[in-house]
PDB file with SEQRES, HELIX, SHEET and CRYST1 records, atoms N, CA, C and O in Angstrom:
SEQRES   1 A   64  MET ALA VAL PRO LYS ARG LYS THR SER ARG ALA ASN THR          
SEQRES   2 A   64  ARG SER ARG ARG SER GLN TRP LYS THR SER ALA THR THR          
SEQRES   3 A   64  LEU THR ASP CYS PRO HIS CYS GLY ALA PRO THR ARG PRO          
SEQRES   4 A   64  HIS ASN ALA CYS PRO THR CYS GLY THR TYR LYS GLY ARG          
SEQRES   5 A   64  LEU TYR ALA ALA ALA GLN ARG SER GLU PHE GLU ALA              
HELIX    1 AA1 ARG A   10  ARG A   17  1                                   8    
SHEET    1 AA1 2 THR A  28  ASP A  29  0                                        
SHEET    2 AA1 2 PRO A  36  THR A  37 -1                                        
SHEET    1 AA2 2 THR A  48  TYR A  49  0                                        
SHEET    2 AA2 2 ARG A  52  LEU A  53 -1                                        
CRYST1    1.000    1.000    1.000  90.00  90.00  90.00 P 1           1          
ATOM      1  N   MET A   1     201.077  96.167  21.561  1.00  0.00           N  
ATOM      2  CA  MET A   1     199.946  97.053  21.382  1.00  0.00           C  
ATOM      3  C   MET A   1     198.654  96.229  21.395  1.00  0.00           C  
ATOM      4  O   MET A   1     198.621  95.120  20.861  1.00  0.00           O  
ATOM      5  N   ALA A   2     197.607  96.758  21.993  1.00  0.00           N  
ATOM      6  CA  ALA A   2     196.348  96.023  22.101  1.00  0.00           C  
ATOM      7  C   ALA A   2     195.649  95.956  20.752  1.00  0.00           C  
ATOM      8  O   ALA A   2     195.649  96.914  19.979  1.00  0.00           O  
ATOM      9  N   VAL A   3     195.059  94.804  20.493  1.00  0.00           N  
ATOM     10  CA  VAL A   3     194.335  94.582  19.241  1.00  0.00           C  
ATOM     11  C   VAL A   3     192.936  94.120  19.602  1.00  0.00           C  
ATOM     12  O   VAL A   3     192.784  93.275  20.484  1.00  0.00           O  
ATOM     13  N   PRO A   4     191.889  94.656  18.937  1.00  0.00           N  
ATOM     14  CA  PRO A   4     190.536  94.220  19.258  1.00  0.00           C  
ATOM     15  C   PRO A   4     190.330  92.739  18.936  1.00  0.00           C  
ATOM     16  O   PRO A   4     190.829  92.243  17.926  1.00  0.00           O  
ATOM     17  N   LYS A   5     189.593  92.038  19.802  1.00  0.00           N  
ATOM     18  CA  LYS A   5     189.351  90.620  19.572  1.00  0.00           C  
ATOM     19  C   LYS A   5     188.291  90.392  18.513  1.00  0.00           C  
ATOM     20  O   LYS A   5     188.343  89.400  17.786  1.00  0.00           O  
ATOM     21  N   ARG A   6     187.313  91.314  18.415  1.00  0.00           N  
ATOM     22  CA  ARG A   6     186.226  91.137  17.465  1.00  0.00           C  
ATOM     23  C   ARG A   6     185.987  92.424  16.697  1.00  0.00           C  
ATOM     24  O   ARG A   6     186.338  93.515  17.146  1.00  0.00           O  
ATOM     25  N   LYS A   7     185.380  92.269  15.525  1.00  0.00           N  
ATOM     26  CA  LYS A   7     185.021  93.412  14.708  1.00  0.00           C  
ATOM     27  C   LYS A   7     183.870  94.166  15.376  1.00  0.00           C  
ATOM     28  O   LYS A   7     182.927  93.551  15.874  1.00  0.00           O  
ATOM     29  N   THR A   8     183.949  95.487  15.384  1.00  0.00           N  
ATOM     30  CA  THR A   8     182.871  96.296  15.943  1.00  0.00           C  
ATOM     31  C   THR A   8     181.703  96.303  14.961  1.00  0.00           C  
ATOM     32  O   THR A   8     181.885  96.579  13.775  1.00  0.00           O  
ATOM     33  N   SER A   9     180.516  96.002  15.451  1.00  0.00           N  
ATOM     34  CA  SER A   9     179.350  95.911  14.572  1.00  0.00           C  
ATOM     35  C   SER A   9     178.959  97.289  14.039  1.00  0.00           C  
ATOM     36  O   SER A   9     179.337  98.319  14.598  1.00  0.00           O  
ATOM     37  N   ARG A  10     178.203  97.284  12.961  1.00  0.00           N  
ATOM     38  CA  ARG A  10     177.724  98.549  12.382  1.00  0.00           C  
ATOM     39  C   ARG A  10     176.864  99.326  13.370  1.00  0.00           C  
ATOM     40  O   ARG A  10     176.965 100.549  13.469  1.00  0.00           O  
ATOM     41  N   ALA A  11     176.021  98.606  14.097  1.00  0.00           N  
ATOM     42  CA  ALA A  11     175.129  99.274  15.054  1.00  0.00           C  
ATOM     43  C   ALA A  11     175.932  99.997  16.137  1.00  0.00           C  
ATOM     44  O   ALA A  11     175.625 101.139  16.479  1.00  0.00           O  
ATOM     45  N   ASN A  12     176.953  99.339  16.672  1.00  0.00           N  
ATOM     46  CA  ASN A  12     177.763  99.984  17.700  1.00  0.00           C  
ATOM     47  C   ASN A  12     178.539 101.168  17.138  1.00  0.00           C  
ATOM     48  O   ASN A  12     178.646 102.211  17.783  1.00  0.00           O  
ATOM     49  N   THR A  13     179.076 101.003  15.941  1.00  0.00           N  
ATOM     50  CA  THR A  13     179.832 102.094  15.323  1.00  0.00           C  
ATOM     51  C   THR A  13     178.931 103.291  15.068  1.00  0.00           C  
ATOM     52  O   THR A  13     179.286 104.430  15.372  1.00  0.00           O  
ATOM     53  N   ARG A  14     177.765 103.019  14.507  1.00  0.00           N  
ATOM     54  CA  ARG A  14     176.854 104.122  14.171  1.00  0.00           C  
ATOM     55  C   ARG A  14     176.272 104.782  15.410  1.00  0.00           C  
ATOM     56  O   ARG A  14     176.052 105.993  15.417  1.00  0.00           O  
ATOM     57  N   SER A  15     176.018 104.009  16.455  1.00  0.00           N  
ATOM     58  CA  SER A  15     175.481 104.623  17.676  1.00  0.00           C  
ATOM     59  C   SER A  15     176.546 105.489  18.341  1.00  0.00           C  
ATOM     60  O   SER A  15     176.214 106.500  18.962  1.00  0.00           O  
ATOM     61  N   ARG A  16     177.797 105.119  18.225  1.00  0.00           N  
ATOM     62  CA  ARG A  16     178.871 105.948  18.767  1.00  0.00           C  
ATOM     63  C   ARG A  16     179.005 107.226  17.944  1.00  0.00           C  
ATOM     64  O   ARG A  16     179.184 108.308  18.503  1.00  0.00           O  
ATOM     65  N   ARG A  17     178.919 107.108  16.629  1.00  0.00           N  
ATOM     66  CA  ARG A  17     179.069 108.269  15.764  1.00  0.00           C  
ATOM     67  C   ARG A  17     177.851 109.174  15.780  1.00  0.00           C  
ATOM     68  O   ARG A  17     177.925 110.301  15.290  1.00  0.00           O  
ATOM     69  N   SER A  18     176.739 108.720  16.322  1.00  0.00           N  
ATOM     70  CA  SER A  18     175.540 109.555  16.356  1.00  0.00           C  
ATOM     71  C   SER A  18     175.717 110.766  17.268  1.00  0.00           C  
ATOM     72  O   SER A  18     174.930 111.710  17.207  1.00  0.00           O  
ATOM     73  N   GLN A  19     176.745 110.740  18.111  1.00  0.00           N  
ATOM     74  CA  GLN A  19     177.009 111.863  19.009  1.00  0.00           C  
ATOM     75  C   GLN A  19     177.867 112.955  18.353  1.00  0.00           C  
ATOM     76  O   GLN A  19     178.111 113.995  18.965  1.00  0.00           O  
ATOM     77  N   TRP A  20     178.325 112.731  17.120  1.00  0.00           N  
ATOM     78  CA  TRP A  20     179.175 113.707  16.433  1.00  0.00           C  
ATOM     79  C   TRP A  20     178.303 114.764  15.773  1.00  0.00           C  
ATOM     80  O   TRP A  20     178.170 114.794  14.549  1.00  0.00           O  
ATOM     81  N   LYS A  21     177.715 115.623  16.576  1.00  0.00           N  
ATOM     82  CA  LYS A  21     176.803 116.631  16.035  1.00  0.00           C  
ATOM     83  C   LYS A  21     177.496 117.992  15.993  1.00  0.00           C  
ATOM     84  O   LYS A  21     178.378 118.278  16.803  1.00  0.00           O  
ATOM     85  N   THR A  22     177.094 118.808  15.057  1.00  0.00           N  
ATOM     86  CA  THR A  22     177.586 120.176  15.019  1.00  0.00           C  
ATOM     87  C   THR A  22     176.511 121.085  15.590  1.00  0.00           C  
ATOM     88  O   THR A  22     175.333 120.730  15.612  1.00  0.00           O  
ATOM     89  N   SER A  23     176.917 122.237  16.044  1.00  0.00           N  
ATOM     90  CA  SER A  23     175.953 123.193  16.573  1.00  0.00           C  
ATOM     91  C   SER A  23     175.834 124.369  15.609  1.00  0.00           C  
ATOM     92  O   SER A  23     176.762 124.658  14.854  1.00  0.00           O  
ATOM     93  N   ALA A  24     174.715 125.025  15.638  1.00  0.00           N  
ATOM     94  CA  ALA A  24     174.497 126.179  14.773  1.00  0.00           C  
ATOM     95  C   ALA A  24     175.428 127.312  15.176  1.00  0.00           C  
ATOM     96  O   ALA A  24     175.768 127.466  16.350  1.00  0.00           O  
ATOM     97  N   THR A  25     175.835 128.101  14.193  1.00  0.00           N  
ATOM     98  CA  THR A  25     176.733 129.216  14.446  1.00  0.00           C  
ATOM     99  C   THR A  25     176.036 130.265  15.293  1.00  0.00           C  
ATOM    100  O   THR A  25     174.893 130.633  15.022  1.00  0.00           O  
ATOM    101  N   THR A  26     176.726 130.745  16.320  1.00  0.00           N  
ATOM    102  CA  THR A  26     176.186 131.793  17.170  1.00  0.00           C  
ATOM    103  C   THR A  26     176.299 133.126  16.453  1.00  0.00           C  
ATOM    104  O   THR A  26     177.345 133.444  15.888  1.00  0.00           O  
ATOM    105  N   LEU A  27     175.238 133.898  16.474  1.00  0.00           N  
ATOM    106  CA  LEU A  27     175.246 135.201  15.827  1.00  0.00           C  
ATOM    107  C   LEU A  27     174.911 136.287  16.843  1.00  0.00           C  
ATOM    108  O   LEU A  27     174.091 136.089  17.740  1.00  0.00           O  
ATOM    109  N   THR A  28     175.559 137.432  16.686  1.00  0.00           N  
ATOM    110  CA  THR A  28     175.249 138.606  17.485  1.00  0.00           C  
ATOM    111  C   THR A  28     174.981 139.761  16.535  1.00  0.00           C  
ATOM    112  O   THR A  28     175.349 139.699  15.362  1.00  0.00           O  
ATOM    113  N   ASP A  29     174.349 140.804  17.026  1.00  0.00           N  
ATOM    114  CA  ASP A  29     174.073 141.969  16.199  1.00  0.00           C  
ATOM    115  C   ASP A  29     175.236 142.944  16.284  1.00  0.00           C  
ATOM    116  O   ASP A  29     175.775 143.192  17.362  1.00  0.00           O  
ATOM    117  N   CYS A  30     175.617 143.494  15.139  1.00  0.00           N  
ATOM    118  CA  CYS A  30     176.689 144.491  15.090  1.00  0.00           C  
ATOM    119  C   CYS A  30     176.187 145.761  15.769  1.00  0.00           C  
ATOM    120  O   CYS A  30     175.113 146.252  15.420  1.00  0.00           O  
ATOM    121  N   PRO A  31     176.943 146.311  16.742  1.00  0.00           N  
ATOM    122  CA  PRO A  31     176.483 147.529  17.409  1.00  0.00           C  
ATOM    123  C   PRO A  31     176.515 148.755  16.500  1.00  0.00           C  
ATOM    124  O   PRO A  31     175.860 149.757  16.784  1.00  0.00           O  
ATOM    125  N   HIS A  32     177.273 148.677  15.416  1.00  0.00           N  
ATOM    126  CA  HIS A  32     177.391 149.831  14.520  1.00  0.00           C  
ATOM    127  C   HIS A  32     176.270 149.865  13.487  1.00  0.00           C  
ATOM    128  O   HIS A  32     175.633 150.901  13.295  1.00  0.00           O  
ATOM    129  N   CYS A  33     176.027 148.732  12.817  1.00  0.00           N  
ATOM    130  CA  CYS A  33     175.024 148.728  11.743  1.00  0.00           C  
ATOM    131  C   CYS A  33     173.836 147.809  12.018  1.00  0.00           C  
ATOM    132  O   CYS A  33     172.824 147.892  11.322  1.00  0.00           O  
ATOM    133  N   GLY A  34     173.941 146.934  13.018  1.00  0.00           N  
ATOM    134  CA  GLY A  34     172.826 146.059  13.366  1.00  0.00           C  
ATOM    135  C   GLY A  34     172.749 144.772  12.568  1.00  0.00           C  
ATOM    136  O   GLY A  34     171.814 143.994  12.757  1.00  0.00           O  
ATOM    137  N   ALA A  35     173.702 144.523  11.684  1.00  0.00           N  
ATOM    138  CA  ALA A  35     173.689 143.301  10.875  1.00  0.00           C  
ATOM    139  C   ALA A  35     174.129 142.112  11.732  1.00  0.00           C  
ATOM    140  O   ALA A  35     174.921 142.293  12.657  1.00  0.00           O  
ATOM    141  N   PRO A  36     173.640 140.911  11.450  1.00  0.00           N  
ATOM    142  CA  PRO A  36     174.084 139.743  12.220  1.00  0.00           C  
ATOM    143  C   PRO A  36     175.536 139.402  11.884  1.00  0.00           C  
ATOM    144  O   PRO A  36     175.902 139.320  10.712  1.00  0.00           O  
ATOM    145  N   THR A  37     176.360 139.205  12.913  1.00  0.00           N  
ATOM    146  CA  THR A  37     177.769 138.875  12.731  1.00  0.00           C  
ATOM    147  C   THR A  37     178.153 137.758  13.679  1.00  0.00           C  
ATOM    148  O   THR A  37     177.449 137.494  14.654  1.00  0.00           O  
ATOM    149  N   ARG A  38     179.266 137.101  13.397  1.00  0.00           N  
ATOM    150  CA  ARG A  38     179.805 136.119  14.313  1.00  0.00           C  
ATOM    151  C   ARG A  38     180.567 136.846  15.405  1.00  0.00           C  
ATOM    152  O   ARG A  38     181.197 137.867  15.127  1.00  0.00           O  
ATOM    153  N   PRO A  39     180.532 136.353  16.647  1.00  0.00           N  
ATOM    154  CA  PRO A  39     181.233 137.043  17.728  1.00  0.00           C  
ATOM    155  C   PRO A  39     182.742 137.011  17.518  1.00  0.00           C  
ATOM    156  O   PRO A  39     183.279 136.056  16.955  1.00  0.00           O  
ATOM    157  N   HIS A  40     183.419 138.058  17.973  1.00  0.00           N  
ATOM    158  CA  HIS A  40     184.877 138.198  17.915  1.00  0.00           C  
ATOM    159  C   HIS A  40     185.404 138.242  16.490  1.00  0.00           C  
ATOM    160  O   HIS A  40     186.545 137.853  16.237  1.00  0.00           O  
ATOM    161  N   ASN A  41     184.581 138.713  15.554  1.00  0.00           N  
ATOM    162  CA  ASN A  41     184.990 138.889  14.164  1.00  0.00           C  
ATOM    163  C   ASN A  41     184.510 140.249  13.688  1.00  0.00           C  
ATOM    164  O   ASN A  41     183.511 140.776  14.177  1.00  0.00           O  
ATOM    165  N   ALA A  42     185.237 140.809  12.725  1.00  0.00           N  
ATOM    166  CA  ALA A  42     184.808 142.080  12.141  1.00  0.00           C  
ATOM    167  C   ALA A  42     183.499 141.863  11.389  1.00  0.00           C  
ATOM    168  O   ALA A  42     183.263 140.796  10.823  1.00  0.00           O  
ATOM    169  N   CYS A  43     182.665 142.877  11.391  1.00  0.00           N  
ATOM    170  CA  CYS A  43     181.362 142.796  10.729  1.00  0.00           C  
ATOM    171  C   CYS A  43     181.573 142.696   9.217  1.00  0.00           C  
ATOM    172  O   CYS A  43     182.292 143.523   8.655  1.00  0.00           O  
ATOM    173  N   PRO A  44     180.970 141.712   8.538  1.00  0.00           N  
ATOM    174  CA  PRO A  44     181.150 141.608   7.093  1.00  0.00           C  
ATOM    175  C   PRO A  44     180.449 142.715   6.327  1.00  0.00           C  
ATOM    176  O   PRO A  44     180.773 142.953   5.163  1.00  0.00           O  
ATOM    177  N   THR A  45     179.490 143.402   6.951  1.00  0.00           N  
ATOM    178  CA  THR A  45     178.753 144.448   6.259  1.00  0.00           C  
ATOM    179  C   THR A  45     179.474 145.793   6.326  1.00  0.00           C  
ATOM    180  O   THR A  45     179.677 146.443   5.301  1.00  0.00           O  
ATOM    181  N   CYS A  46     179.864 146.210   7.542  1.00  0.00           N  
ATOM    182  CA  CYS A  46     180.470 147.544   7.682  1.00  0.00           C  
ATOM    183  C   CYS A  46     181.968 147.499   7.996  1.00  0.00           C  
ATOM    184  O   CYS A  46     182.630 148.533   7.907  1.00  0.00           O  
ATOM    185  N   GLY A  47     182.523 146.344   8.360  1.00  0.00           N  
ATOM    186  CA  GLY A  47     183.960 146.213   8.587  1.00  0.00           C  
ATOM    187  C   GLY A  47     184.442 146.718   9.927  1.00  0.00           C  
ATOM    188  O   GLY A  47     185.639 146.957  10.089  1.00  0.00           O  
ATOM    189  N   THR A  48     183.545 146.893  10.911  1.00  0.00           N  
ATOM    190  CA  THR A  48     183.972 147.382  12.222  1.00  0.00           C  
ATOM    191  C   THR A  48     184.042 146.243  13.225  1.00  0.00           C  
ATOM    192  O   THR A  48     183.351 145.232  13.103  1.00  0.00           O  
ATOM    193  N   TYR A  49     184.906 146.440  14.227  1.00  0.00           N  
ATOM    194  CA  TYR A  49     185.006 145.501  15.338  1.00  0.00           C  
ATOM    195  C   TYR A  49     185.405 146.299  16.560  1.00  0.00           C  
ATOM    196  O   TYR A  49     186.416 147.001  16.544  1.00  0.00           O  
ATOM    197  N   LYS A  50     184.618 146.197  17.622  1.00  0.00           N  
ATOM    198  CA  LYS A  50     184.831 146.935  18.865  1.00  0.00           C  
ATOM    199  C   LYS A  50     185.007 148.426  18.626  1.00  0.00           C  
ATOM    200  O   LYS A  50     185.882 149.063  19.212  1.00  0.00           O  
ATOM    201  N   GLY A  51     184.166 148.975  17.759  1.00  0.00           N  
ATOM    202  CA  GLY A  51     184.163 150.422  17.528  1.00  0.00           C  
ATOM    203  C   GLY A  51     185.222 150.929  16.575  1.00  0.00           C  
ATOM    204  O   GLY A  51     185.287 152.133  16.325  1.00  0.00           O  
ATOM    205  N   ARG A  52     186.060 150.048  16.029  1.00  0.00           N  
ATOM    206  CA  ARG A  52     187.111 150.480  15.101  1.00  0.00           C  
ATOM    207  C   ARG A  52     186.832 149.944  13.704  1.00  0.00           C  
ATOM    208  O   ARG A  52     186.299 148.846  13.542  1.00  0.00           O  
ATOM    209  N   LEU A  53     187.198 150.728  12.703  1.00  0.00           N  
ATOM    210  CA  LEU A  53     187.055 150.301  11.320  1.00  0.00           C  
ATOM    211  C   LEU A  53     188.327 149.557  10.927  1.00  0.00           C  
ATOM    212  O   LEU A  53     189.411 150.140  10.935  1.00  0.00           O  
ATOM    213  N   TYR A  54     188.206 148.278  10.583  1.00  0.00           N  
ATOM    214  CA  TYR A  54     189.376 147.458  10.307  1.00  0.00           C  
ATOM    215  C   TYR A  54     189.638 147.255   8.834  1.00  0.00           C  
ATOM    216  O   TYR A  54     190.800 147.217   8.428  1.00  0.00           O  
ATOM    217  N   ALA A  55     188.634 147.125   8.033  1.00  0.00           N  
ATOM    218  CA  ALA A  55     188.848 146.846   6.607  1.00  0.00           C  
ATOM    219  C   ALA A  55     187.639 147.340   5.831  1.00  0.00           C  
ATOM    220  O   ALA A  55     186.549 147.526   6.371  1.00  0.00           O  
ATOM    221  N   ALA A  56     187.876 147.542   4.556  1.00  0.00           N  
ATOM    222  CA  ALA A  56     186.748 147.882   3.702  1.00  0.00           C  
ATOM    223  C   ALA A  56     185.781 146.699   3.696  1.00  0.00           C  
ATOM    224  O   ALA A  56     186.204 145.548   3.592  1.00  0.00           O  
ATOM    225  N   ALA A  57     184.511 146.978   3.804  1.00  0.00           N  
ATOM    226  CA  ALA A  57     183.524 145.900   3.895  1.00  0.00           C  
ATOM    227  C   ALA A  57     183.491 145.132   2.570  1.00  0.00           C  
ATOM    228  O   ALA A  57     183.465 145.723   1.491  1.00  0.00           O  
ATOM    229  N   GLN A  58     183.492 143.830   2.681  1.00  0.00           N  
ATOM    230  CA  GLN A  58     183.403 142.971   1.511  1.00  0.00           C  
ATOM    231  C   GLN A  58     182.107 142.184   1.594  1.00  0.00           C  
ATOM    232  O   GLN A  58     181.766 141.655   2.651  1.00  0.00           O  
ATOM    233  N   ARG A  59     181.399 142.105   0.506  1.00  0.00           N  
ATOM    234  CA  ARG A  59     180.175 141.343   0.502  1.00  0.00           C  
ATOM    235  C   ARG A  59     180.522 139.871   0.637  1.00  0.00           C  
ATOM    236  O   ARG A  59     181.377 139.362  -0.088  1.00  0.00           O  
ATOM    237  N   SER A  60     179.869 139.193   1.554  1.00  0.00           N  
ATOM    238  CA  SER A  60     180.137 137.779   1.754  1.00  0.00           C  
ATOM    239  C   SER A  60     178.897 136.991   1.352  1.00  0.00           C  
ATOM    240  O   SER A  60     177.826 137.556   1.131  1.00  0.00           O  
ATOM    241  N   GLU A  61     179.064 135.678   1.261  1.00  0.00           N  
ATOM    242  CA  GLU A  61     177.957 134.787   0.934  1.00  0.00           C  
ATOM    243  C   GLU A  61     177.022 134.650   2.121  1.00  0.00           C  
ATOM    244  O   GLU A  61     175.903 134.158   1.982  1.00  0.00           O  
ATOM    245  N   PHE A  62     177.484 135.088   3.303  1.00  0.00           N  
ATOM    246  CA  PHE A  62     176.706 134.938   4.535  1.00  0.00           C  
ATOM    247  C   PHE A  62     175.612 136.002   4.594  1.00  0.00           C  
ATOM    248  O   PHE A  62     175.908 137.192   4.705  1.00  0.00           O  
ATOM    249  N   GLU A  63     174.390 135.591   4.524  1.00  0.00           N  
ATOM    250  CA  GLU A  63     173.247 136.486   4.657  1.00  0.00           C  
ATOM    251  C   GLU A  63     172.252 135.798   5.574  1.00  0.00           C  
ATOM    252  O   GLU A  63     171.772 134.709   5.263  1.00  0.00           O  
ATOM    253  N   ALA A  64     171.942 136.417   6.690  1.00  0.00           N  
ATOM    254  CA  ALA A  64     171.007 135.773   7.625  1.00  0.00           C  
ATOM    255  C   ALA A  64     169.692 136.499   7.671  1.00  0.00           C  
ATOM    256  O   ALA A  64     168.789 136.096   8.404  1.00  0.00           O  
TER     257      ALA A  64                                                      
END                                                                             
């Protein structure tokens, strides 16, 4: 198995890790109530998805 000949410096390690970025969550408007929701998920406010009522709405910590 290959073994590195030298220790990777902090600068090289950190510059490589600088590309590990997260992106902001995409939000869409619920067609039923207009609240911001994540795509392909039931609305946390009214509990609908693609025109169907799936569950009783539960208040979530997510407020945009």
